[in-house]
Wavefront OBJ file of the C-alpha trace (Angstrom):
o trace
v -35.763 -3.891 -0.702
v -34.406 -0.951 -1.158
v -31.952 1.209 -3.753
v -29.000 0.632 -0.597
v -27.982 -2.785 1.593
v -25.485 -3.772 3.733
v -24.713 -7.539 4.044
v -21.943 -9.884 5.559
v -20.080 -12.392 3.379
v -17.955 -14.851 4.484
v -14.028 -14.834 1.991
v -11.890 -17.579 2.016
v -12.766 -17.461 5.989
v -12.645 -13.806 6.448
v -15.350 -11.861 6.680
v -16.164 -8.991 4.606
v -18.382 -6.391 4.421
v -20.280 -5.328 0.999
v -21.849 -2.195 0.207
v -24.602 -2.243 -2.809
v -26.057 0.673 -4.078
v -28.801 -1.207 -6.659
v -29.995 1.725 -9.099
v -26.013 2.119 -9.142
v -25.544 -1.200 -9.778
v -22.201 -0.667 -7.291
v -21.291 -2.393 -4.643
v -18.027 -1.795 -2.497
v -16.444 -4.869 -0.408
v -14.039 -4.259 2.856
v -12.156 -6.196 5.427
v -12.613 -4.633 9.087
v -10.450 -7.111 9.926
v -7.831 -6.491 7.577
v -6.794 -2.613 7.795
v -10.136 -1.463 6.647
v -9.021 -2.704 3.074
v -11.462 -2.313 0.600
v -10.930 -4.894 -2.061
v -13.873 -4.907 -4.095
v -15.447 -1.515 -5.478
v -17.616 -1.970 -8.930
v -19.454 0.136 -10.693
v -21.641 -1.430 -13.594
v -20.609 -4.844 -13.662
v -16.574 -3.682 -13.634
v -13.934 -3.330 -11.445
v -13.205 -0.187 -10.487
v -10.153 -1.223 -8.241
v -8.042 -4.072 -8.556
v -8.717 -6.960 -6.415
v -6.578 -9.366 -4.925
v -6.799 -12.952 -6.452
v -6.902 -14.351 -3.134
v -6.631 -13.798 0.845
v -3.426 -15.563 0.970
v -2.054 -12.239 -1.753
v -2.913 -10.233 -0.332
v -1.766 -10.935 3.123
v 1.338 -11.976 1.539
v 1.075 -8.339 0.117
v -1.479 -5.762 1.989
v -0.505 -3.266 -0.118
v -0.525 -4.036 -3.847
v -4.678 -4.365 -4.703
v -8.101 -3.184 -3.949
v -7.646 0.407 -1.529
v -5.562 -0.263 1.517
v -4.451 2.516 4.763
v -1.069 3.853 4.579
v 0.109 5.040 8.088
v 2.866 6.396 7.546
v 2.700 6.404 4.006
v 5.630 5.266 1.962
v 9.050 4.429 3.309
v 10.273 4.881 6.358
v 14.249 4.329 6.970
v 15.388 1.010 8.635
v 11.683 1.213 10.039
v 12.016 4.130 12.850
v 12.315 7.972 13.174
v 12.412 10.151 16.508
v 9.666 12.771 17.362
v 10.012 15.600 19.919
v 12.371 12.623 21.563
v 10.514 9.711 21.087
v 11.550 6.503 19.143
v 8.770 5.141 16.963
v 9.723 1.727 15.213
v 7.488 -0.156 12.350
v 8.207 -3.391 11.004
v 11.472 -3.682 8.773
v 9.475 -5.495 6.171
v 10.898 -4.476 2.616
v 14.829 -4.716 2.064
v 16.130 -2.550 4.979
v 12.759 0.148 5.465
v 9.489 0.077 6.420
v 6.694 0.343 3.890
v 3.039 2.050 4.263
v 3.531 1.319 8.167
v 0.595 -0.797 9.755
v -2.933 0.508 9.396
v -3.312 -1.123 6.445
v -3.407 -4.713 7.756
v -3.930 -4.407 11.610
v -8.170 -5.249 12.839
v -10.062 -2.207 13.258
v -13.558 -2.584 15.757
v -16.436 -1.566 14.142
v -18.573 1.320 15.165
v -22.443 1.260 13.691
v -23.113 -0.146 10.039
v -26.231 0.990 8.027
v -28.275 1.719 4.873
v -30.918 4.350 4.064
v -32.037 6.842 1.238
v -30.519 9.739 3.026
v -26.932 7.946 4.072
v -26.361 5.398 1.165
v -24.759 1.817 2.485
v -22.469 2.505 5.211
v -19.838 0.306 7.325
v -17.644 3.410 10.362
v -14.626 1.458 11.585
v -12.477 2.973 14.553
v -8.612 1.635 14.908
v -6.589 3.011 18.100
v -2.988 2.287 18.661
v -4.068 1.831 23.015
v -5.906 -1.138 22.071
v -2.838 -2.857 20.111
v -0.494 -3.879 23.146
v 2.148 -4.433 20.688
v 1.827 -1.212 18.480
v 1.590 0.681 20.386
v 4.661 -0.149 22.394
v 6.446 -0.160 19.268
v 5.333 2.854 18.068
v 3.902 5.160 20.839
v 1.731 7.519 19.490
v -1.902 7.350 21.025
v -3.971 7.997 17.894
v -7.209 7.209 17.142
v -8.652 7.097 13.367
v -11.825 6.470 12.924
v -13.626 6.509 9.319
v -17.038 5.789 7.446
v -17.181 4.255 4.052
v -20.189 5.217 2.500
v -21.775 3.829 -1.080
v -24.640 6.892 -2.399
v -25.430 7.299 -6.091
v -22.759 4.941 -6.957
v -19.414 7.247 -5.431
v -17.376 4.844 -3.045
v -15.988 7.959 -0.111
v -14.346 8.087 2.819
v -14.977 9.981 6.180
v -12.213 9.990 8.547
v -11.098 11.537 11.440
v -7.859 11.207 13.572
v -7.740 11.935 17.367
v -4.581 12.669 19.632
v -5.579 10.562 23.005
v -2.721 11.070 24.764
v -0.715 13.484 26.600
v 1.761 14.218 24.097
v 2.108 15.679 20.644
v 1.796 12.856 18.156
v 3.762 12.151 15.165
v 0.406 12.198 12.089
v 0.409 10.655 8.504
v -1.714 9.225 6.547
v -2.339 8.249 3.410
v -4.056 6.194 0.594
v -3.340 3.467 -2.043
v -6.513 3.068 -4.868
v -5.370 1.493 -7.484
v -7.882 2.392 -10.663
v -8.224 -0.568 -13.280
v -7.668 1.342 -16.464
v -6.613 0.350 -20.033
v -3.273 1.285 -19.871
v -2.573 1.472 -23.831
v -5.951 4.080 -24.102
v -6.128 5.870 -20.723
v -5.510 9.797 -19.768
v -4.688 10.878 -16.666
v -4.780 14.255 -15.320
v -3.276 15.386 -12.292
v -2.917 19.155 -10.982
v 0.438 18.451 -10.038
v 2.594 21.549 -9.503
v 5.735 20.397 -9.124
v 7.319 16.729 -8.708
v 9.823 15.115 -6.327
v 13.529 14.016 -7.300
v 13.679 10.599 -5.468
v 16.492 8.317 -4.891
v 16.326 4.619 -5.925
v 14.857 3.098 -2.783
v 11.902 5.482 -2.849
v 13.737 8.500 -0.684
v 13.275 11.973 -1.402
v 16.515 13.457 -3.175
v 15.850 17.057 -3.321
v 12.529 19.222 -2.757
v 10.003 19.245 -5.878
v 10.522 21.132 -9.038
v 8.622 22.622 -11.521
v 8.764 19.764 -14.143
v 7.688 18.406 -17.494
v 6.104 15.594 -16.446
v 4.256 17.706 -14.025
v 2.905 20.406 -16.561
v 1.808 17.648 -18.740
v -0.076 15.779 -16.121
v -2.213 19.094 -15.584
v -3.456 19.551 -19.215
v -4.221 15.758 -19.206
v -1.665 13.022 -20.549
v -1.629 9.939 -21.768
v -0.881 6.811 -19.516
v 0.842 4.950 -22.062
v 3.435 8.008 -22.194
v 4.327 7.996 -18.692
v 7.861 6.986 -18.183
v 8.977 5.727 -15.033
v 6.338 3.494 -12.583
v 6.907 5.540 -9.985
v 6.336 9.643 -9.747
v 6.309 12.045 -6.468
v 3.850 15.146 -7.259
v 3.217 17.981 -4.762
v -0.258 18.790 -5.414
v -1.186 21.477 -3.049
v 1.699 23.276 -0.568
v 1.800 21.252 2.463
v -0.561 23.199 5.811
v 1.154 24.468 8.092
v -0.719 22.373 11.222
v -3.624 20.516 11.135
v -5.479 23.143 12.016
v -5.256 24.141 8.752
v -6.801 23.494 5.625
v -6.591 23.190 1.361
v -9.041 23.552 -0.720
v -9.863 20.161 -2.097
v -8.585 18.729 -5.767
v -9.379 15.895 -8.750
v -7.718 14.047 -10.259
v -9.392 12.065 -13.067
v -8.684 9.411 -15.606
v -10.492 8.517 -18.307
v -10.438 5.652 -20.389
v -12.145 4.946 -23.587
v -11.130 1.628 -23.766
v -13.604 0.930 -20.037
v -15.584 3.502 -21.597
v -15.879 5.603 -18.874
v -14.383 8.694 -16.571
v -13.309 7.734 -13.020
v -12.689 11.136 -10.674
v -10.964 10.760 -7.344
v -11.463 14.056 -5.310
v -9.543 14.257 -2.001
v -9.282 16.827 0.193
v -6.526 19.799 0.279
v -4.223 18.208 2.986
v -3.389 14.855 0.752
v -1.079 18.023 -0.502
v 0.942 15.055 -2.466
v -0.518 12.792 -4.969
v 1.873 9.773 -5.489
v 1.407 8.271 -9.336
v 2.428 4.738 -9.142
v 2.428 2.400 -12.374
v 2.463 -1.811 -11.348
v 3.999 -4.265 -13.049
v 0.902 -6.607 -12.052
v -1.926 -5.375 -12.921
v -3.693 -3.831 -15.616
v -4.003 -0.339 -13.340
v -2.900 2.771 -12.280
v -2.380 3.975 -8.681
v -3.084 7.230 -7.264
v -2.012 7.795 -3.563
v -2.878 10.621 -1.684
v -0.375 11.635 1.262
v 0.080 14.279 3.809
v 3.441 13.877 3.838
v 6.516 13.172 1.522
v 7.521 9.276 1.961
v 10.182 9.526 4.856
v 8.779 12.784 6.179
v 9.837 12.481 10.057
v 13.565 11.308 8.894
v 14.622 14.515 6.366
v 16.343 17.098 6.592
v 14.122 19.467 6.027
v 10.778 21.328 8.044
v 7.610 20.224 8.467
v 6.538 23.007 6.115
v 8.796 21.296 3.204
v 7.676 17.534 3.990
v 4.416 16.927 6.113
v 5.645 16.058 8.786
v 2.255 17.030 11.117
v 1.908 16.063 14.423
v -1.576 16.609 16.851
v -1.340 17.893 19.850
v -3.024 16.108 23.019
v -6.686 16.062 22.531
v -6.118 17.719 18.967
v -8.487 16.320 16.053
v -7.820 16.453 12.212
v -10.484 15.453 9.528
v -9.856 13.849 6.137
v -11.650 12.735 3.312
v -11.571 12.043 -0.634
v -14.554 10.625 -2.789
v -14.658 8.545 -6.086
v -17.113 9.033 -8.576
v -17.559 7.043 -11.831
v -19.237 7.907 -15.203
v -20.032 4.629 -17.292
v -20.506 4.201 -20.979
v -23.063 2.124 -22.345
v -21.081 -0.699 -22.838
v -19.258 -0.316 -19.295
v -21.448 -4.237 -18.608
v -19.549 -7.317 -17.518
v -17.290 -8.535 -15.015
v -16.568 -10.744 -12.347
v -17.443 -11.092 -8.661
v -15.898 -12.253 -5.745
v -16.939 -15.753 -4.761
v -19.211 -15.738 -2.023
v -18.825 -19.113 0.418
l 1 2 3 4 5 6 7 8 9 10 11 12 13 14 15 16 17 18 19 20 21 22 23 24 25 26 27 28 29 30 31 32 33 34 35 36 37 38 39 40 41 42 43 44 45 46 47 48 49 50 51 52 53 54 55 56 57 58 59 60 61 62 63 64 65 66 67 68 69 70 71 72 73 74 75 76 77 78 79 80 81 82 83 84 85 86 87 88 89 90 91 92 93 94 95 96 97 98 99 100 101 102 103 104 105 106 107 108 109 110 111 112 113 114 115 116 117 118 119 120 121 122 123 124 125 126 127 128 129 130 131 132 133 134 135 136 137 138 139 140 141 142 143 144 145 146 147 148 149 150 151 152 153 154 155 156 157 158 159 160 161 162 163 164 165 166 167 168 169 170 171 172 173 174 175 176 177 178 179 180 181 182 183 184 185 186 187 188 189 190 191 192 193 194 195 196 197 198 199 200 201 202 203 204 205 206 207 208 209 210 211 212 213 214 215 216 217 218 219 220 221 222 223 224 225 226 227 228 229 230 231 232 233 234 235 236 237 238 239 240 241 242 243 244 245 246 247 248 249 250 251 252 253 254 255 256 257 258 259 260 261 262 263 264 265 266 267 268 269 270 271 272 273 274 275 276 277 278 279 280 281 282 283 284 285 286 287 288 289 290 291 292 293 294 295 296 297 298 299 300 301 302 303 304 305 306 307 308 309 310 311 312 313 314 315 316 317 318 319 320 321 322 323 324 325 326 327 328 329 330 331 332 333 334 335 336 337 338 339 340
């Protein structure tokens, strides 16, 4: 049997795709039928991201575990906005608003899968709004997303592409929501933040970003236990002027003596915003790369300030990130998802 392999499992009646790197003692599990959510990532026997306790819990709160896809990321006020005179609507599920859109709960179609020494273990899938009549009727952005999750050399990588298949300009925004398991009493976090956004009590932006002591401390490396509050929106790169522009990638680091490991999260510069969230329901920290500020299309500022991108007809945009784990000698143990 080779180093890399792929297999289908059943978890509470749901089909789970499992990527395995036997030599690195790493695996990742994905739910293509539910948002291409990464529900498990294990390195040397320990969970790297917070797994859902059950599929029922994940379905009830799909953005609280694993690595869900966000689109649009963050809050959308009243679940709606207008772009170039076209109304886009999302279900109101969080009070009066929508949180994180629909990409993270919609069914994705498998394109290809495989495992070999050159490519590692991988799964490619796509979601196209035009293939989902109910969603495109409410949210008429004729966008097609194609992503490949790859496990190679123990690292989990996302390679993605978004394309506008329609005849008019479409709003484009994207984010991810990995919950990194850690000992928060001992872990240290480094984020290359240039500034911090002022947010209101409902998760919306109240003012343009500015330099803060928190952003400065995170640039140097800060103990997680010293971070006050549980939600901080950080500017790590300038927003791109158009989808054709690019920005330098950047890397966040979570050093965790309690788990005897270090996690490096490298994302391309399209994800100009990094949201730091400390969840009350699990021993983890979430580092959420966003292409735009939450509620970008409803804010009074221009796209250069908010990241509210659009794709012209036929235009494409590539995106990606990589999670690598350096383990110490004591990083062993952990539980497996039950295969049934």
